[in-house]
N, C-alpha and C positions, 0 to 999 in steps of 0.2 A: 504494500500500500504506500503510495507516495506521501511524503511529508508535506503538510500544509505550508504554503508560502505566505500565508496571511496571518498566522498566529503570532501574536506579539509576545515578546519576552516580558515577564512580570518585572515591575520596577524593582522589587526586592523579593527574592524567593524566600519562602518561609523556612526558618531554621538554617542551621549550618550544614550544607549538603556537600559531601565529598563525591566527586564525579570522576570515574575512571574513563580515560579516553581510549576506548576499545572498539568503537563501532557498536552495532546493535546485534552482533552475533549472526550475521547472514550466512546461509549455507554457500558452498562453492558455486552452485548453480545460480543462486540469487545474486551473488557478487558479480558473476559474469553478466547477468541480465541488467543489473544496475549500471555497470561500467558501459555496456552497450548503449543504454538509454542516455547516459551522460554524453557519449560521443554523438548520438543523434540530436540531442538538444543543442550541442555546440554547432552542428551543421545548420540548424534552424536559426540560431543566433547569428552565425556568419551570413546567412542568406538575408536576414532582416537588415543587418548593417550595410550590406551591398545594395539592397533595394532602396534604403534611405539615401545613400550616395547617388544612386541613379535618379531618384526623384528630385533631389536638389539640383543635379546637373541639368535636368529637364525643366526646371523651374515649376515643378508640381508640388503643391502644398499637402497633398494626401493621396492615399490609394487604398484600395481594398485588399484584403488578405489574399484573395484568389486572382488578383490582377497580374499582368505580365511583368510588373516591376519586381514581384517577389518570386524568385525561382526556387520552388519547394523541392528539396531532394526527394526522389522517388521512394526511397526506403521509408520515409516517415509515414506514407500512406499505405504501404504494403505490410508493415510490421504491426503486430497487435500486442496489447498489454492489458492487464486487469487493473481496474481501479474500483475499490469497494464492491468487488464481485462482478463488475460490469466490464465486458470485453469491448475494447475500442482500439482504433489505430493510434499509433504514437502521435500522429498529426492532430487527431481530435483531442487526445489527452492534453497535449501541450497548449493548444489554443483554448480549450474549454476549461481546464483545471488550473493552468499556470498563468497564461496570458489573460484568460477570462474575456475573450472576444470571440465572436462567431466567425468561423473561417470562410464560409460561403453561404449563399442563399439556398435554403433547403425547404422543400415542401413540408407543411406541418405533419403530414402522414409519414414522413421519412423517419425510420428508427434513429438515425443520426441526429435529427432535430431535437430529440429529447435530451441529448447530451449537452445541448446549448441552452436548455430551458433556463429562464431567469437572467440571461445575459443580454446586453444591448443587441438590437437588431443588426443584421448584416449591413455594413456600410463602410465608407471610407474612413480610415484613421488618419489623423494629422501626423506630421512628422514627429511632433512632440509625443503623441500617443504611441507611435512606433518605438520611440526611445524608451518610453515607460515599459513597453512590452519587452524590449531587450533587457532592461534592468530586472524585470520579473524572472526572466529566464536565467540570468546570472545568479539571482538570489536562490532560485530553485536548485541550480547546479551546486552552489556552495552548501546548501542545506543537505541535499541528497548525498553529496560526496562525503560529508562528515559521518554518514551512516556506515561507510566502508571501514574495514580494519585498517589500522594505521599503516601497516606495511603494504597496503594495496591502494594507496592514494587517499585514505581517510585521515582522521585526526581532527584537530581543531581547524576550522575553516572560517573565512571572513569575507564578506562582500558588502560594500557600501556602508561600512561602519557597524555591521551586525555580525555577531559571532555565532557559530554553530558547533555543537558538540554532540556526537551520537544522534544526529538528526534533530536535536532540540535547539531552540533559539535562545541565545544569552545576550544580555548587554554586558558591557565591560565590567561593571561591578560584580555581577553574578558570576561571570567567568573567573574573575580573580579569586573570589571566595571559594568557588567550586574546586579550582585547581589547587589552591593553597590548602584547602581542607583535605583534598585528596593526598597531598604531600604529608599533611599532619597525620591522617589516618594510617598511611603507610609507615610513617615513622613510629607511631604508637605501636603498630603490629610488630615492627622490627625490634623495638625496644622490649616489648613483651617477650618476644622469642629469645632475645639475648639474655634477659633477666632469668627466664626459665632455664636456659642452658647453663647459666652460671650456678643457679640453685641446684640443678641436677648434678653438675660436675662436683659441686661442693659436697653434696650428699654422698656421691660415689667415692670421692677422695677420703671422706671420713670413714666410709665403710671399708675401703682398702686398708686404711690405717688400723682399723679394728681387726682385720684379717691378719695383718702383720703382727699385731699384739698377740692374737691367739696362736699363731704359728711359732712365735718366739717362746711363748709359754710351753708349747708342746715340745720344742727343741730342748728347753731347760729340763723338763720332766724326763725326757728320753735320756738326757745326759746323766741324770741321777739313777735311772733304771739300768743303763748300760754304760758304765764308766769307760770302757774301752772304745774309743771313738773309731778305731779301725774296723770294728764289726757292728757299729751302730747303724741301723737302718730305720726307715720311717714308712709306715703304711700310707701310701698315696691316697687311699680312699678316705680314711679318717683324719689323716694329717693335712690333707690339702682339699680334696673335694668337699668334705663335710664343712670345712672352715669357710670355703668360698660360697657355698650354696646355703649357708645358714641364714635364716631370716633375721634382719636387723631393723627394728622400728617399722615393721610392716613391709620392708623392702627385701627382696631376695635376688640373687644373681645366678647365672649359669657360669660354668668354667669357660665357656666360649666367650663370655663378655670380657674376661681378663685376657684370654688368648688374643682377641682382636687388638687390644691395646698393647699387649706384650710383643706383638709382631714388629713393633718399631725397634725392638732390641735384637741384635744379631744373635743367632743360636739361642733363642728365648728359653730361659729356664722355666718360665711359667708353662710353656707348651710341653716341655719335658715332663713336668709334674702332672699336667692334665692327661697326657698320653699314658702315663703310668697308672693313673687312677682309672682310666677307661679299660686298661688291659689287666687290672688287678695286680700290678707289680708293686714293688717297694722302691723307695728312693734312698740313695746313699746320703751320707751326711753332707757331702759336697753339693749334691744335687738339691737337697732340701734347703741348705743355707743359700745356695744360688737363687732359688725361688723367692726366699725371704728378701734377699738384697734387691732382686729385680722388682719386687712389689714395692719396696721402699722408694726405689727410683721412679716407679710409676706414680706413687703418691706425690713425689716432688714435682714430676712433670705436670700432673693434673693441677697442682697448686699454681705453677707458673702459667699454665694456659688460662686458668681462672683469673689471674691478675690481668692478663692481656684482655680477656673478655670483659672484665670489669671496666677497664679503661675505655673499651669500645662502647659499653653501655653508657658511661659518663658522657662520651662524645655524642651519642645519639640523644641523650637527655638535653644537651646544649642545643642541638639542632631543633629538638622539639620545642624548647623554650623560645628560641628565636622565631619559629613558625607561629607559635601561639601569640607572641607579641605582635607579629606582623598582621595576623588575622584580627587581633583585638584593635589594633590601630586602624585597620580598614573599617571595622564595624563602627568605631567611634566617628569616623568620617561619614559613614552612611547615616548614622543617627543625626549628626549635625546637619547633613544635607536635607534629610526628611523634615527636621524641625524648621529649617529655613523655608522649605516649600510650604509647610503648614502656615507659617507666619504670613507668607505672601498671599495665601488663599483667604486668610481672615482679614 
């Protein structure tokens, strides 16, 4: 369905609305159809511009749409499109719905006559009126183009001082608020994700430290039970798997969670311990101590990464504050402008 070219932008849209510039989600077929229609509209616009030049050269003050001055591209009358469920040629659509003028004299019984119901009778348009028609086509193309995805020619468009986003008409104030609020909402979401990641990493780091404490206690107890370190071994299932997969404050982990992070270390001792637990094997003292040391390093690494993430969060918070101040400043200007208009009205 074509976007209306006559709907006005509200002076101030209600609320603070974030607008993502993404188009209106047209399918691939719909995108192709709209792009083709834009090309056809451009051919009519070019034809009108040329016709006005011809009329001026011939010292003619006006001409009808179906006169020889206007050379209509054949494709406009041979292609069809739907508008509100009604099939019509592209030519009839552009004249009846966009330009809002009757293209040619039609018998009242003609089905096409109904498409032009309520419009001025067929007759000559002055050169000024033809210029208005050209402007309406330009506005229609700007509004329709904004419905396309950004990568396919869409995005924020503007014609004659009017802005269009996703097929909707915006004035400058509305556009500013919508785009800045979009930035603000995205920043809020980014900050929320960053904070949640920091919290998750902090909890994981604390749990890894708790695992290290448990494994250190098991190592000390094993040393008391088997004084000879040359024959001292550790049950990988109870000494590693059970420690890692123990539930802590409602949180539990799998050995694979630690293996994924341990992969950053060459010849990971964490993987050696996990493989031993899966196969029912035992761990030597060297292997067990190696797993403890590697988990300590993992704790230190997680802490360092969290500090970087925290700095990133603080940076996002600063951007958020600046955006909020920018929006607040704009809204203060809006309120002052509205107040001035009201005073003038009274």
